[in-house]
Biopython code that builds the backbone (N, CA, C, O; Angstrom):
import numpy as np
from Bio.PDB.StructureBuilder import StructureBuilder

atoms = [
    (1, "MET", "N", (0.889, -1.225, 0.041)),
    (1, "MET", "CA", (0.014, 0.081, -0.091)),
    (1, "MET", "C", (1.031, 1.158, 0.132)),
    (1, "MET", "O", (1.888, 1.252, 1.010)),
    (2, "SER", "N", (0.699, 2.046, -0.994)),
    (2, "SER", "CA", (1.413, 3.417, -1.016)),
    (2, "SER", "C", (0.843, 4.526, -0.298)),
    (2, "SER", "O", (-0.374, 4.690, -0.216)),
    (3, "ALA", "N", (1.697, 5.294, 0.226)),
    (3, "ALA", "CA", (1.242, 6.633, 0.764)),
    (3, "ALA", "C", (0.368, 7.422, 0.025)),
    (3, "ALA", "O", (0.332, 7.258, -1.195)),
    (4, "SER", "N", (-0.388, 8.304, 0.593)),
    (4, "SER", "CA", (-1.060, 9.313, -0.135)),
    (4, "SER", "C", (-0.052, 10.510, -0.585)),
    (4, "SER", "O", (0.754, 10.991, 0.211)),
    (5, "PRO", "N", (-0.153, 10.877, -1.723)),
    (5, "PRO", "CA", (0.715, 11.889, -2.384)),
    (5, "PRO", "C", (0.612, 13.423, -1.579)),
    (5, "PRO", "O", (1.495, 14.280, -1.630)),
    (6, "THR", "N", (-0.587, 13.535, -0.885)),
    (6, "THR", "CA", (-1.012, 14.575, 0.010)),
    (6, "THR", "C", (-0.253, 14.544, 1.505)),
    (6, "THR", "O", (0.106, 15.567, 2.087)),
    (7, "LYS", "N", (-0.098, 13.372, 1.950)),
    (7, "LYS", "CA", (0.112, 13.120, 3.218)),
    (7, "LYS", "C", (1.729, 13.599, 3.224)),
    (7, "LYS", "O", (2.548, 13.426, 2.321)),
    (8, "ARG", "N", (1.923, 14.233, 4.485)),
    (8, "ARG", "CA", (3.228, 14.949, 4.584)),
    (8, "ARG", "C", (4.232, 13.813, 5.526)),
    (8, "ARG", "O", (3.770, 13.086, 6.406)),
    (9, "ARG", "N", (5.520, 13.854, 5.162)),
    (9, "ARG", "CA", (6.575, 13.215, 5.799)),
    (9, "ARG", "C", (7.679, 14.064, 5.957)),
    (9, "ARG", "O", (8.115, 14.889, 5.154)),
    (10, "THR", "N", (8.190, 13.702, 7.368)),
    (10, "THR", "CA", (9.327, 14.624, 7.857)),
    (10, "THR", "C", (10.380, 13.670, 8.195)),
    (10, "THR", "O", (10.184, 12.654, 8.863)),
    (11, "VAL", "N", (11.616, 14.069, 7.660)),
    (11, "VAL", "CA", (12.873, 13.218, 7.790)),
    (11, "VAL", "C", (14.068, 13.969, 8.161)),
    (11, "VAL", "O", (14.256, 15.071, 7.644)),
    (12, "ARG", "N", (15.069, 13.385, 9.181)),
    (12, "ARG", "CA", (16.215, 14.264, 9.513)),
    (12, "ARG", "C", (17.124, 13.030, 8.601)),
    (12, "ARG", "O", (16.842, 11.839, 8.469)),
    (13, "VAL", "N", (18.217, 13.749, 8.083)),
    (13, "VAL", "CA", (19.126, 12.717, 7.270)),
    (13, "VAL", "C", (20.374, 13.281, 7.685)),
    (13, "VAL", "O", (20.468, 14.410, 8.166)),
    (14, "HIS", "N", (21.526, 12.345, 7.463)),
    (14, "HIS", "CA", (22.794, 12.688, 7.501)),
    (14, "HIS", "C", (23.540, 12.318, 6.367)),
    (14, "HIS", "O", (23.513, 11.150, 5.979)),
    (15, "ILE", "N", (24.184, 13.153, 5.808)),
    (15, "ILE", "CA", (24.884, 12.903, 4.478)),
    (15, "ILE", "C", (26.212, 13.023, 4.430)),
    (15, "ILE", "O", (26.819, 14.077, 4.621)),
    (16, "GLU", "N", (26.797, 11.758, 4.128)),
    (16, "GLU", "CA", (28.375, 11.780, 4.165)),
    (16, "GLU", "C", (29.137, 11.686, 2.835)),
    (16, "GLU", "O", (28.520, 11.421, 1.803)),
    (17, "GLY", "N", (30.304, 11.872, 2.834)),
    (17, "GLY", "CA", (31.029, 12.104, 1.799)),
    (17, "GLY", "C", (31.948, 13.316, 1.474)),
    (17, "GLY", "O", (32.386, 13.977, 2.416)),
    (18, "ARG", "N", (32.232, 13.611, 0.328)),
    (18, "ARG", "CA", (32.841, 15.099, -0.128)),
    (18, "ARG", "C", (31.704, 16.029, -0.302)),
    (18, "ARG", "O", (31.410, 16.390, -1.441)),
    (19, "VAL", "N", (30.853, 16.565, 1.005)),
    (19, "VAL", "CA", (29.689, 17.033, 0.826)),
    (19, "VAL", "C", (29.829, 18.702, 1.533)),
    (19, "VAL", "O", (28.823, 19.403, 1.648)),
    (20, "GLN", "N", (31.085, 19.141, 1.927)),
    (20, "GLN", "CA", (31.180, 20.325, 2.380)),
    (20, "GLN", "C", (32.342, 20.972, 1.637)),
    (20, "GLN", "O", (33.389, 20.358, 1.437)),
    (21, "GLY", "N", (32.127, 22.293, 1.210)),
    (21, "GLY", "CA", (33.016, 23.204, 0.216)),
    (21, "GLY", "C", (32.777, 22.855, -1.093)),
    (21, "GLY", "O", (33.728, 22.962, -1.867)),
    (22, "VAL", "N", (31.547, 22.397, -1.585)),
    (22, "VAL", "CA", (31.196, 22.034, -2.767)),
    (22, "VAL", "C", (29.739, 22.673, -3.317)),
    (22, "VAL", "O", (29.260, 22.548, -4.444)),
    (23, "GLY", "N", (29.284, 23.270, -2.361)),
    (23, "GLY", "CA", (27.866, 24.034, -2.588)),
    (23, "GLY", "C", (26.887, 23.156, -2.293)),
    (23, "GLY", "O", (25.824, 23.383, -2.871)),
    (24, "PHE", "N", (26.919, 22.088, -1.468)),
    (24, "PHE", "CA", (25.927, 21.232, -1.206)),
    (24, "PHE", "C", (24.864, 21.684, -0.434)),
    (24, "PHE", "O", (23.733, 21.269, -0.685)),
    (25, "ARG", "N", (25.081, 22.563, 0.573)),
    (25, "ARG", "CA", (23.996, 23.110, 1.302)),
    (25, "ARG", "C", (23.224, 24.104, 0.322)),
    (25, "ARG", "O", (22.026, 24.193, 0.587)),
    (26, "TYR", "N", (23.615, 24.779, -0.630)),
    (26, "TYR", "CA", (22.661, 25.607, -1.568)),
    (26, "TYR", "C", (22.116, 24.799, -2.541)),
    (26, "TYR", "O", (21.063, 25.183, -3.049)),
    (27, "PHE", "N", (22.666, 23.636, -2.954)),
    (27, "PHE", "CA", (21.874, 22.875, -3.860)),
    (27, "PHE", "C", (20.702, 22.370, -3.139)),
    (27, "PHE", "O", (19.587, 22.486, -3.647)),
    (28, "VAL", "N", (20.887, 21.755, -1.861)),
    (28, "VAL", "CA", (19.564, 21.448, -1.185)),
    (28, "VAL", "C", (18.464, 22.349, -1.042)),
    (28, "VAL", "O", (17.291, 22.074, -1.291)),
    (29, "GLU", "N", (18.954, 23.553, -0.585)),
    (29, "GLU", "CA", (18.179, 24.852, -0.581)),
    (29, "GLU", "C", (17.246, 24.990, -1.688)),
    (29, "GLU", "O", (16.035, 25.181, -1.577)),
    (30, "ARG", "N", (18.050, 24.853, -2.989)),
    (30, "ARG", "CA", (17.344, 25.230, -4.032)),
    (30, "ARG", "C", (16.339, 24.014, -4.437)),
    (30, "ARG", "O", (15.194, 24.251, -4.823)),
    (31, "ALA", "N", (16.784, 22.874, -4.337)),
    (31, "ALA", "CA", (16.090, 21.856, -4.647)),
    (31, "ALA", "C", (14.757, 21.818, -3.669)),
    (31, "ALA", "O", (13.635, 21.665, -4.150)),
    (32, "ALA", "N", (14.969, 21.959, -2.369)),
    (32, "ALA", "CA", (13.923, 21.921, -1.521)),
    (32, "ALA", "C", (13.055, 23.014, -1.797)),
    (32, "ALA", "O", (11.856, 22.750, -1.710)),
    (33, "THR", "N", (13.399, 24.297, -2.139)),
    (33, "THR", "CA", (12.385, 25.201, -2.711)),
    (33, "THR", "C", (11.537, 25.041, -3.766)),
    (33, "THR", "O", (10.374, 25.434, -3.853)),
    (34, "GLU", "N", (12.398, 24.245, -4.823)),
    (34, "GLU", "CA", (11.609, 23.805, -5.927)),
    (34, "GLU", "C", (10.452, 22.569, -5.831)),
    (34, "GLU", "O", (9.500, 22.379, -6.587)),
    (35, "LEU", "N", (10.852, 21.823, -4.681)),
    (35, "LEU", "CA", (10.073, 20.802, -4.663)),
    (35, "LEU", "C", (8.829, 21.232, -3.611)),
    (35, "LEU", "O", (7.795, 20.568, -3.681)),
    (36, "GLY", "N", (8.898, 22.126, -2.820)),
    (36, "GLY", "CA", (8.122, 22.620, -1.836)),
    (36, "GLY", "C", (8.136, 21.880, -0.419)),
    (36, "GLY", "O", (7.199, 21.584, 0.323)),
    (37, "ILE", "N", (9.611, 21.666, -0.283)),
    (37, "ILE", "CA", (10.232, 21.038, 1.053)),
    (37, "ILE", "C", (10.431, 21.959, 2.090)),
    (37, "ILE", "O", (11.200, 22.893, 1.860)),
    (38, "ALA", "N", (9.799, 21.869, 3.372)),
    (38, "ALA", "CA", (10.299, 22.566, 4.431)),
    (38, "ALA", "C", (11.478, 21.977, 5.181)),
    (38, "ALA", "O", (11.765, 20.793, 5.002)),
    (39, "GLY", "N", (12.223, 22.792, 6.068)),
    (39, "GLY", "CA", (13.111, 22.245, 6.879)),
    (39, "GLY", "C", (14.246, 23.157, 6.973)),
    (39, "GLY", "O", (14.108, 24.374, 7.094)),
    (40, "PHE", "N", (15.571, 22.446, 6.904)),
    (40, "PHE", "CA", (16.817, 23.135, 7.039)),
    (40, "PHE", "C", (17.856, 22.386, 6.643)),
    (40, "PHE", "O", (17.545, 21.201, 6.526)),
    (41, "VAL", "N", (19.244, 22.694, 6.333)),
    (41, "VAL", "CA", (20.445, 22.052, 6.034)),
    (41, "VAL", "C", (21.313, 22.794, 6.672)),
    (41, "VAL", "O", (21.207, 24.011, 6.823)),
    (42, "ARG", "N", (22.419, 21.940, 7.169)),
    (42, "ARG", "CA", (23.730, 22.619, 7.836)),
    (42, "ARG", "C", (24.801, 21.512, 7.846)),
    (42, "ARG", "O", (24.626, 20.294, 7.882)),
    (43, "ASN", "N", (25.852, 22.152, 7.809)),
    (43, "ASN", "CA", (27.115, 21.551, 8.005)),
    (43, "ASN", "C", (27.472, 21.019, 9.377)),
    (43, "ASN", "O", (27.308, 21.739, 10.362)),
    (44, "ARG", "N", (27.921, 19.875, 9.479)),
    (44, "ARG", "CA", (28.269, 19.368, 10.809)),
    (44, "ARG", "C", (29.936, 19.400, 10.882)),
    (44, "ARG", "O", (30.641, 19.420, 9.873)),
    (45, "ARG", "N", (30.416, 19.402, 12.172)),
    (45, "ARG", "CA", (31.933, 19.659, 12.237)),
    (45, "ARG", "C", (32.549, 18.402, 11.812)),
    (45, "ARG", "O", (33.718, 18.373, 11.429)),
    (46, "ASP", "N", (31.677, 17.178, 11.875)),
    (46, "ASP", "CA", (32.371, 15.973, 11.503)),
    (46, "ASP", "C", (32.542, 15.805, 10.054)),
    (46, "ASP", "O", (33.097, 14.785, 9.646)),
    (47, "GLY", "N", (32.099, 16.749, 9.190)),
    (47, "GLY", "CA", (32.399, 16.698, 7.959)),
    (47, "GLY", "C", (31.203, 16.374, 6.794)),
    (47, "GLY", "O", (31.261, 16.413, 5.565)),
    (48, "ALA", "N", (30.121, 16.048, 7.698)),
    (48, "ALA", "CA", (28.843, 15.538, 7.082)),
    (48, "ALA", "C", (27.903, 16.727, 6.773)),
    (48, "ALA", "O", (28.318, 17.844, 7.081)),
    (49, "VAL", "N", (26.636, 16.608, 6.175)),
    (49, "VAL", "CA", (25.725, 17.661, 6.226)),
    (49, "VAL", "C", (24.545, 16.860, 6.925)),
    (49, "VAL", "O", (24.439, 15.636, 7.012)),
    (50, "GLU", "N", (23.688, 17.832, 7.401)),
    (50, "GLU", "CA", (22.424, 17.226, 8.122)),
    (50, "GLU", "C", (21.550, 18.058, 7.478)),
    (50, "GLU", "O", (21.818, 19.216, 7.161)),
    (51, "ALA", "N", (20.354, 17.415, 7.244)),
    (51, "ALA", "CA", (19.298, 18.112, 6.704)),
    (51, "ALA", "C", (17.843, 17.650, 7.350)),
    (51, "ALA", "O", (17.641, 16.481, 7.678)),
    (52, "LEU", "N", (16.874, 18.675, 7.492)),
    (52, "LEU", "CA", (15.493, 18.195, 8.063)),
    (52, "LEU", "C", (14.591, 18.332, 6.811)),
    (52, "LEU", "O", (14.476, 19.507, 6.463)),
    (53, "LEU", "N", (14.007, 17.556, 6.143)),
    (53, "LEU", "CA", (13.172, 17.767, 5.039)),
    (53, "LEU", "C", (11.754, 17.181, 5.301)),
    (53, "LEU", "O", (11.489, 16.040, 5.679)),
    (54, "SER", "N", (10.883, 18.216, 5.015)),
    (54, "SER", "CA", (9.542, 17.760, 5.285)),
    (54, "SER", "C", (8.518, 18.397, 4.173)),
    (54, "SER", "O", (8.507, 19.587, 3.857)),
    (55, "GLY", "N", (7.645, 17.360, 3.632)),
    (55, "GLY", "CA", (7.038, 17.446, 2.557)),
    (55, "GLY", "C", (6.113, 16.612, 2.278)),
    (55, "GLY", "O", (5.782, 15.858, 3.193)),
    (56, "SER", "N", (5.428, 16.484, 0.984)),
    (56, "SER", "CA", (4.815, 15.354, 0.623)),
    (56, "SER", "C", (5.547, 14.009, 0.463)),
    (56, "SER", "O", (6.701, 14.154, 0.060)),
    (57, "PHE", "N", (5.190, 12.818, 0.666)),
    (57, "PHE", "CA", (5.972, 11.703, 0.471)),
    (57, "PHE", "C", (6.662, 11.758, -0.746)),
    (57, "PHE", "O", (7.866, 11.501, -0.755)),
    (58, "ALA", "N", (5.997, 12.095, -1.901)),
    (58, "ALA", "CA", (6.573, 11.928, -3.179)),
    (58, "ALA", "C", (7.721, 13.118, -3.218)),
    (58, "ALA", "O", (8.767, 12.823, -3.796)),
    (59, "ALA", "N", (7.621, 14.254, -2.728)),
    (59, "ALA", "CA", (8.629, 15.509, -2.794)),
    (59, "ALA", "C", (9.806, 14.863, -1.894)),
    (59, "ALA", "O", (10.919, 14.772, -2.412)),
    (60, "VAL", "N", (9.618, 14.424, -0.609)),
    (60, "VAL", "CA", (10.625, 13.739, 0.030)),
    (60, "VAL", "C", (11.458, 12.791, -0.455)),
    (60, "VAL", "O", (12.682, 12.811, -0.330)),
    (61, "ASP", "N", (10.696, 11.797, -1.113)),
    (61, "ASP", "CA", (11.390, 10.780, -2.005)),
    (61, "ASP", "C", (12.317, 11.393, -2.927)),
    (61, "ASP", "O", (13.500, 11.054, -2.892)),
    (62, "VAL", "N", (11.852, 12.372, -3.854)),
    (62, "VAL", "CA", (12.555, 12.972, -4.938)),
    (62, "VAL", "C", (13.733, 13.927, -4.358)),
    (62, "VAL", "O", (14.610, 14.215, -5.173)),
    (63, "MET", "N", (13.848, 14.420, -3.120)),
    (63, "MET", "CA", (14.520, 15.141, -2.455)),
    (63, "MET", "C", (15.837, 14.208, -1.885)),
    (63, "MET", "O", (17.021, 14.546, -1.864)),
    (64, "LEU", "N", (15.282, 13.033, -1.472)),
    (64, "LEU", "CA", (16.438, 11.920, -1.030)),
    (64, "LEU", "C", (17.122, 11.615, -1.725)),
    (64, "LEU", "O", (18.314, 11.592, -1.417)),
    (65, "GLU", "N", (16.650, 11.198, -3.124)),
    (65, "GLU", "CA", (17.236, 10.887, -4.431)),
    (65, "GLU", "C", (18.339, 12.065, -4.953)),
    (65, "GLU", "O", (19.484, 11.855, -5.353)),
    (66, "ARG", "N", (17.727, 13.212, -4.842)),
    (66, "ARG", "CA", (18.511, 14.340, -5.029)),
    (66, "ARG", "C", (19.941, 14.393, -4.250)),
    (66, "ARG", "O", (21.031, 14.532, -4.805)),
    (67, "CYS", "N", (19.704, 14.246, -2.768)),
    (67, "CYS", "CA", (20.770, 14.409, -2.009)),
    (67, "CYS", "C", (21.863, 13.155, -2.281)),
    (67, "CYS", "O", (23.052, 13.293, -1.992)),
    (68, "ARG", "N", (21.369, 12.011, -2.825)),
    (68, "ARG", "CA", (22.325, 10.968, -2.939)),
    (68, "ARG", "C", (23.010, 11.395, -4.196)),
    (68, "ARG", "O", (23.939, 10.633, -4.464)),
    (69, "GLY", "N", (22.851, 12.378, -5.066)),
    (69, "GLY", "CA", (23.711, 12.604, -6.058)),
    (69, "GLY", "C", (24.511, 14.094, -5.639)),
    (69, "GLY", "O", (25.706, 14.289, -5.863)),
    (70, "GLY", "N", (23.666, 15.005, -5.042)),
    (70, "GLY", "CA", (24.336, 16.144, -4.880)),
    (70, "GLY", "C", (24.889, 17.116, -5.916)),
    (70, "GLY", "O", (24.688, 16.664, -7.043)),
    (71, "PRO", "N", (25.469, 18.204, -5.929)),
    (71, "PRO", "CA", (26.066, 18.986, -6.793)),
    (71, "PRO", "C", (27.206, 18.291, -7.674)),
    (71, "PRO", "O", (27.758, 17.288, -7.222)),
    (72, "SER", "N", (27.499, 18.705, -8.684)),
    (72, "SER", "CA", (28.559, 17.959, -9.346)),
    (72, "SER", "C", (29.928, 17.800, -8.717)),
    (72, "SER", "O", (30.623, 16.820, -8.984)),
    (73, "ALA", "N", (30.289, 18.665, -7.962)),
    (73, "ALA", "CA", (31.636, 18.486, -7.264)),
    (73, "ALA", "C", (31.409, 17.570, -5.994)),
    (73, "ALA", "O", (32.401, 17.158, -5.392)),
    (74, "ALA", "N", (30.292, 17.279, -5.620)),
    (74, "ALA", "CA", (30.251, 16.507, -4.401)),
    (74, "ALA", "C", (30.439, 14.889, -4.823)),
    (74, "ALA", "O", (30.308, 14.458, -5.969)),
    (75, "ARG", "N", (30.714, 14.241, -3.854)),
    (75, "ARG", "CA", (30.895, 12.759, -3.980)),
    (75, "ARG", "C", (30.228, 12.042, -2.528)),
    (75, "ARG", "O", (30.888, 11.728, -1.537)),
    (76, "VAL", "N", (29.022, 11.913, -2.670)),
    (76, "VAL", "CA", (28.170, 11.361, -1.675)),
    (76, "VAL", "C", (28.194, 10.108, -1.368)),
    (76, "VAL", "O", (27.634, 9.377, -2.185)),
    (77, "THR", "N", (28.772, 9.489, -0.235)),
    (77, "THR", "CA", (28.899, 7.938, 0.045)),
    (77, "THR", "C", (27.888, 7.305, 0.767)),
    (77, "THR", "O", (27.770, 6.081, 0.833)),
    (78, "ALA", "N", (26.962, 8.327, 1.451)),
    (78, "ALA", "CA", (25.913, 7.647, 2.281)),
    (78, "ALA", "C", (25.014, 8.924, 2.559)),
    (78, "ALA", "O", (25.403, 10.080, 2.722)),
    (79, "VAL", "N", (23.471, 8.343, 2.577)),
    (79, "VAL", "CA", (22.457, 9.365, 3.002)),
    (79, "VAL", "C", (21.785, 8.527, 3.888)),
    (79, "VAL", "O", (21.270, 7.499, 3.449)),
    (80, "THR", "N", (21.703, 8.856, 5.253)),
    (80, "THR", "CA", (20.908, 7.815, 6.213)),
    (80, "THR", "C", (19.956, 8.699, 7.006)),
    (80, "THR", "O", (20.233, 9.776, 7.534)),
    (81, "ILE", "N", (18.915, 8.133, 7.003)),
    (81, "ILE", "CA", (17.600, 8.693, 7.692)),
    (81, "ILE", "C", (17.813, 8.342, 9.098)),
    (81, "ILE", "O", (17.678, 7.180, 9.482)),
    (82, "ILE", "N", (18.146, 9.316, 9.892)),
    (82, "ILE", "CA", (18.226, 9.127, 11.245)),
    (82, "ILE", "C", (17.209, 9.529, 12.376)),
    (82, "ILE", "O", (17.301, 9.241, 13.569)),
    (83, "ALA", "N", (16.252, 10.231, 11.773)),
    (83, "ALA", "CA", (14.966, 10.290, 12.594)),
    (83, "ALA", "C", (13.773, 10.625, 11.707)),
    (83, "ALA", "O", (14.003, 11.355, 10.743)),
    (84, "GLU", "N", (12.587, 10.209, 11.893)),
    (84, "GLU", "CA", (11.371, 10.312, 10.935)),
    (84, "GLU", "C", (9.963, 10.732, 11.837)),
    (84, "GLU", "O", (9.745, 10.217, 12.934)),
    (85, "GLY", "N", (9.222, 11.544, 11.332)),
    (85, "GLY", "CA", (8.034, 11.963, 12.056)),
    (85, "GLY", "C", (8.164, 13.009, 12.928)),
    (85, "GLY", "O", (7.268, 13.176, 13.756)),
    (86, "GLU", "N", (9.377, 13.959, 12.897)),
    (86, "GLU", "CA", (9.389, 14.970, 13.865)),
    (86, "GLU", "C", (8.504, 16.096, 13.490)),
    (86, "GLU", "O", (7.770, 15.954, 12.512)),
    (87, "ASP", "N", (8.498, 17.257, 14.200)),
    (87, "ASP", "CA", (7.541, 18.351, 13.992)),
    (87, "ASP", "C", (7.837, 18.744, 12.598)),
    (87, "ASP", "O", (8.932, 18.602, 12.053)),
    (88, "GLU", "N", (6.666, 19.303, 12.011)),
    (88, "GLU", "CA", (6.737, 19.893, 10.754)),
    (88, "GLU", "C", (7.292, 21.221, 10.635)),
    (88, "GLU", "O", (6.651, 22.115, 11.187)),
    (89, "PRO", "N", (8.288, 21.513, 10.064)),
    (89, "PRO", "CA", (8.677, 22.887, 10.099)),
    (89, "PRO", "C", (7.922, 23.695, 8.959)),
    (89, "PRO", "O", (7.214, 23.138, 8.120)),
    (90, "THR", "N", (8.177, 25.257, 9.022)),
    (90, "THR", "CA", (7.596, 25.825, 7.894)),
    (90, "THR", "C", (8.815, 26.538, 6.996)),
    (90, "THR", "O", (9.766, 26.910, 7.683)),
    (91, "GLY", "N", (8.893, 26.717, 5.943)),
    (91, "GLY", "CA", (10.023, 27.306, 5.306)),
    (91, "GLY", "C", (11.041, 26.530, 5.243)),
    (91, "GLY", "O", (10.930, 25.428, 5.780)),
    (92, "PHE", "N", (12.501, 26.941, 4.474)),
    (92, "PHE", "CA", (13.356, 26.519, 4.424)),
    (92, "PHE", "C", (14.723, 27.202, 4.588)),
    (92, "PHE", "O", (14.987, 28.107, 3.796)),
    (93, "VAL", "N", (15.607, 26.871, 5.515)),
    (93, "VAL", "CA", (16.691, 27.634, 5.861)),
    (93, "VAL", "C", (18.110, 27.142, 5.917)),
    (93, "VAL", "O", (18.218, 25.929, 6.100)),
    (94, "VAL", "N", (18.973, 27.679, 5.824)),
    (94, "VAL", "CA", (20.479, 27.155, 5.892)),
    (94, "VAL", "C", (20.936, 27.655, 7.060)),
    (94, "VAL", "O", (20.992, 28.872, 7.234)),
    (95, "LEU", "N", (21.354, 26.683, 8.090)),
    (95, "LEU", "CA", (21.627, 27.087, 9.382)),
    (95, "LEU", "C", (23.058, 26.984, 9.582)),
    (95, "LEU", "O", (23.688, 26.318, 8.760)),
    (96, "PRO", "N", (23.783, 27.639, 10.720)),
    (96, "PRO", "CA", (24.990, 27.503, 10.909)),
    (96, "PRO", "C", (25.479, 26.106, 11.062)),
    (96, "PRO", "O", (24.669, 25.189, 11.201)),
    (97, "THR", "N", (26.835, 25.885, 11.041)),
    (97, "THR", "CA", (27.400, 24.569, 11.369)),
    (97, "THR", "C", (27.453, 24.461, 12.952)),
    (97, "THR", "O", (27.626, 25.305, 13.832)),
    (98, "ILE", "N", (27.193, 22.807, 12.970)),
    (98, "ILE", "CA", (27.040, 22.537, 14.287)),
    (98, "ILE", "C", (28.170, 21.536, 14.813)),
    (98, "ILE", "O", (28.182, 21.183, 15.992)),
]
sb = StructureBuilder()
sb.init_structure("model")
sb.init_model(0)
sb.init_chain("A")
sb.init_seg("    ")
for serial, (resi, resn, name, xyz) in enumerate(atoms, 1):
    if name == "N":
        sb.init_residue(resn, " ", resi, " ")
    sb.init_atom(name, np.array(xyz, "f"), 0.0, 1.0, " ", f" {name:<3s}", serial, name[0])
structure = sb.get_structure()
């Protein structure tokens, strides 16, 4: 049974590889805006990128696939969902590194 395209999904993801210094956060911000995804993206001091993505099931699935590729200079080795079903944010922002 597939999820309704209007039902919302919220996931927190950890993205690993060469994902800092390659425009990854701004790639995610542009894609999220295009897909109607709310949430945030930020660098982590461990070299990864963390993102909170909230939108329709279909839009979040597309966003996760885009994160697996990233911008041309990125080399993504893993996209891991670390939490699901958190509060639904509004808007999309790039946050400071944690």
